[in-house]
C-alpha positions as CSV (number, residue, x, y, z in Angstrom):
1,M,-7.7,-20.2,25.1
2,S,-8.9,-17.4,22.8
3,E,-6.0,-15.2,24.0
4,I,-3.5,-17.9,23.2
5,Q,-5.0,-18.3,19.7
6,V,-4.8,-14.6,19.0
7,L,-1.2,-14.5,20.1
8,G,-0.5,-17.5,17.8
9,R,-2.1,-15.7,14.9
10,E,-0.1,-12.6,15.6
11,G,3.1,-14.6,15.7
12,Q,2.2,-16.2,12.4
13,V,1.7,-12.8,10.8
14,N,5.0,-11.6,12.1
15,D,6.7,-14.6,10.6
16,A,5.1,-14.0,7.3
17,Q,6.2,-10.3,7.3
18,Q,9.8,-11.4,8.1
19,R,9.7,-13.9,5.3
20,V,8.6,-11.2,2.8
21,L,11.4,-9.0,4.1
22,R,14.0,-11.7,3.7
23,N,12.8,-12.6,0.2
24,T,12.7,-8.9,-0.7
25,Y,16.3,-8.4,0.3
26,A,17.4,-11.6,-1.5
27,L,15.7,-10.6,-4.7
28,L,17.0,-7.0,-4.3
29,G,20.6,-8.4,-4.1
30,V,20.0,-10.6,-7.2
31,S,18.6,-7.6,-9.1
32,M,21.9,-5.7,-8.8
33,V,23.5,-8.3,-11.1
34,P,21.5,-7.4,-14.3
35,T,21.8,-3.7,-13.3
36,V,25.6,-4.0,-13.3
37,I,25.6,-5.9,-16.6
38,G,23.2,-3.3,-18.1
39,A,25.4,-0.5,-16.9
40,Y,28.4,-2.1,-18.7
41,V,26.4,-2.4,-21.9
42,G,25.3,1.2,-21.5
43,L,28.9,2.4,-21.2
44,Q,29.5,1.0,-24.7
45,M,26.5,2.7,-26.3
46,N,26.1,6.0,-28.1
47,F,23.4,8.1,-26.4
48,G,23.6,11.1,-28.8
49,W,20.1,10.5,-30.0
50,M,18.8,10.8,-26.4
51,A,20.6,14.1,-25.9
52,A,19.2,15.4,-29.2
53,H,15.6,14.6,-28.2
54,P,15.5,14.5,-24.3
55,F,11.8,15.3,-23.9
56,M,10.6,12.7,-26.4
57,F,13.0,10.1,-25.0
58,F,11.8,10.7,-21.4
59,I,8.1,10.3,-22.4
60,G,8.9,7.1,-24.4
61,F,11.1,5.6,-21.7
62,M,8.5,6.3,-19.0
63,A,5.8,4.7,-21.2
64,V,7.8,1.5,-21.6
65,M,8.7,1.4,-17.9
66,F,5.2,1.9,-16.7
67,G,4.2,-0.9,-19.1
68,L,6.8,-3.1,-17.4
69,F,5.6,-2.1,-14.0
70,K,2.0,-3.1,-14.9
71,L,3.2,-6.5,-16.2
72,I,5.2,-7.1,-13.1
73,A,2.2,-6.2,-10.9
74,V,-0.1,-8.5,-12.9
75,N,2.4,-11.4,-12.6
76,Q,3.6,-10.7,-9.1
77,N,2.6,-14.1,-7.8
78,S,4.4,-16.1,-10.4
79,G,8.0,-16.7,-11.6
80,L,7.3,-14.6,-14.6
81,G,7.0,-11.6,-12.3
82,V,10.6,-12.2,-11.1
83,W,12.0,-12.5,-14.6
84,L,10.2,-9.3,-15.7
85,L,11.6,-7.5,-12.7
86,L,15.1,-8.7,-13.6
87,A,14.6,-7.6,-17.2
88,M,13.5,-4.1,-15.9
89,T,16.7,-3.8,-13.8
90,F,18.8,-4.7,-16.8
91,A,17.1,-1.8,-18.7
92,F,17.6,0.6,-15.8
93,G,21.3,-0.5,-15.8
94,I,21.6,0.5,-19.5
95,M,20.1,3.9,-18.7
96,L,22.9,4.5,-16.3
97,G,25.1,4.7,-19.4
98,P,25.0,8.5,-20.0
99,I,25.8,9.6,-16.4
100,L,28.5,6.9,-16.0
101,Q,30.1,8.0,-19.4
102,H,30.1,11.6,-18.2
103,A,31.5,10.6,-14.8
104,L,34.3,8.4,-16.2
105,H,35.5,11.1,-18.5
106,L,36.5,13.1,-15.4
107,R,39.8,12.6,-13.8
108,N,38.2,11.6,-10.4
109,G,35.1,10.2,-12.0
110,A,35.6,6.6,-10.8
111,E,36.2,7.8,-7.2
112,I,33.0,9.8,-7.4
113,V,30.9,6.9,-8.7
114,G,32.4,4.8,-5.9
115,L,31.5,7.5,-3.3
116,A,27.9,7.7,-4.7
117,A,27.6,3.9,-4.5
118,A,28.9,3.8,-0.9
119,G,26.7,6.7,0.1
120,T,23.7,5.0,-1.3
121,G,24.5,1.7,0.4
122,I,25.1,3.4,3.8
123,T,21.9,5.4,3.5
124,F,19.9,2.4,2.5
125,L,21.2,0.2,5.4
126,T,20.7,3.0,7.9
127,L,17.2,3.9,6.9
128,A,16.1,0.3,6.3
129,G,17.3,-0.5,9.8
130,I,15.1,2.3,11.2
131,G,12.2,1.4,9.0
132,S,12.3,-2.3,9.9
133,S,11.0,-1.8,13.4
134,P,7.3,-2.6,13.4
135,A,6.9,-0.3,16.5
136,R,7.5,2.7,14.3
137,D,4.8,3.8,11.9
138,F,6.0,5.8,8.8
139,S,2.8,5.4,6.8
140,G,1.9,9.0,7.4
141,I,4.7,10.3,5.3
142,G,3.5,8.4,2.2
143,K,1.2,11.2,0.8
144,F,3.9,13.9,1.4
145,L,6.5,11.8,-0.4
146,M,4.1,11.4,-3.3
147,I,3.4,15.1,-3.6
148,G,7.1,15.8,-3.4
149,L,7.8,13.2,-6.1
150,V,5.2,14.6,-8.5
151,L,6.6,18.1,-8.0
152,A,10.1,16.9,-8.6
153,I,9.1,15.1,-11.8
154,V,7.3,18.3,-13.1
155,A,10.4,20.4,-12.3
156,G,12.6,17.8,-14.0
157,L,10.5,17.9,-17.2
158,A,10.6,21.7,-17.2
159,N,14.3,21.6,-16.8
160,L,14.7,19.4,-19.9
161,Y,13.6,22.5,-21.7
162,F,15.3,25.3,-19.7
163,Q,18.6,23.4,-19.0
164,V,19.4,25.3,-15.8
165,P,22.3,23.6,-13.9
166,A,21.4,25.1,-10.6
167,L,17.8,23.8,-10.9
168,S,19.1,20.4,-11.9
169,L,21.2,20.4,-8.7
170,A,18.3,21.5,-6.6
171,I,16.0,18.8,-8.0
172,S,18.6,16.2,-7.3
173,G,18.9,17.4,-3.7
174,V,15.2,17.2,-3.2
175,S,15.1,13.8,-4.9
176,V,17.7,12.4,-2.5
177,L,15.5,13.4,0.4
178,I,12.3,12.0,-1.3
179,F,13.8,8.6,-2.1
180,S,15.5,8.4,1.3
181,G,12.0,8.9,2.8
182,Y,10.6,6.2,0.5
183,I,13.2,3.7,1.8
184,L,11.9,4.3,5.3
185,Y,8.3,4.1,4.1
186,D,8.6,1.0,1.9
187,V,10.6,-1.1,4.4
188,N,8.1,-0.1,7.1
189,Q,5.2,-1.1,4.9
190,I,6.7,-4.6,4.7
191,V,7.2,-5.1,8.4
192,R,3.8,-3.7,9.3
193,G,2.0,-5.9,6.8
194,G,1.1,-3.1,4.3
195,Q,3.1,-4.9,1.6
196,T,2.8,-8.7,1.5
197,N,4.3,-9.5,-2.0
198,Y,8.1,-9.6,-2.1
199,V,8.2,-9.0,-5.9
200,M,6.4,-5.7,-5.6
201,A,8.3,-4.9,-2.4
202,T,11.6,-5.4,-4.3
203,L,10.3,-3.3,-7.2
204,N,9.6,-0.4,-4.8
205,L,12.9,-0.6,-3.0
206,Y,14.9,-1.0,-6.2
207,L,13.4,2.2,-7.6
208,D,14.2,4.0,-4.3
209,I,17.8,2.8,-4.4
210,Y,18.3,3.5,-8.1
211,N,16.9,7.0,-7.9
212,L,18.8,7.7,-4.7
213,F,22.1,6.7,-6.4
214,V,21.5,8.6,-9.6
215,N,20.6,11.9,-7.8
216,L,23.4,11.5,-5.3
217,L,25.9,10.9,-8.2
218,N,24.5,14.0,-10.0
219,I,25.2,16.1,-6.9
220,L,28.7,14.7,-6.3
221,L,29.6,15.2,-10.0
222,A,28.5,18.9,-9.8
223,L,30.4,19.5,-6.6
224,L,33.5,17.4,-6.9
225,G,34.0,16.7,-10.6
226,N,37.5,17.4,-11.7
227,R,37.5,18.2,-15.5
228,E,41.2,19.1,-15.7
């Protein structure tokens, strides 16, 4: 009897994990709507002030975003957490404005944006499929990804001052690997019970996908951009 009860409890946990995964994917899909709207708004904006003071802008933007992350975490179990998450994705959509403006001024810019979006989607679906197997444990890569992320942020801050194109490209290449690894890690955390809240799970995966797209787009613009 005790063995049957244990199996029942395990089945219930698995159902809960699948429910979190389904809700996460559903909210992740919804979050793309305010991102697209925000990107359209960003395309109409003048970001000259950001280019003039990139370091101060980065610090201010990160302070605001971390404040939003904290508010989402505090309200993760209520509807307010969902609305805060959607507000954050709208803000991140606006911040796509500068790179999209640059891309769309190129002759093949629209094709490059589409290629980056397709590459991001294929990468996500592939890695999410691998990470969604509870038999695989990717928890061990978490600390290595965090170290890599910190180093990439430090290098990115340094390059705001030095403005070295080759370093920017290298940072983007490393960042693509880091956020690809985070997709594996974050999806695997859901299916193995390490993440039980779908709002926080969506936040993590959204940031993975967003950063993967931006860095992949940066690489493709550098390699394929046609300025003639």
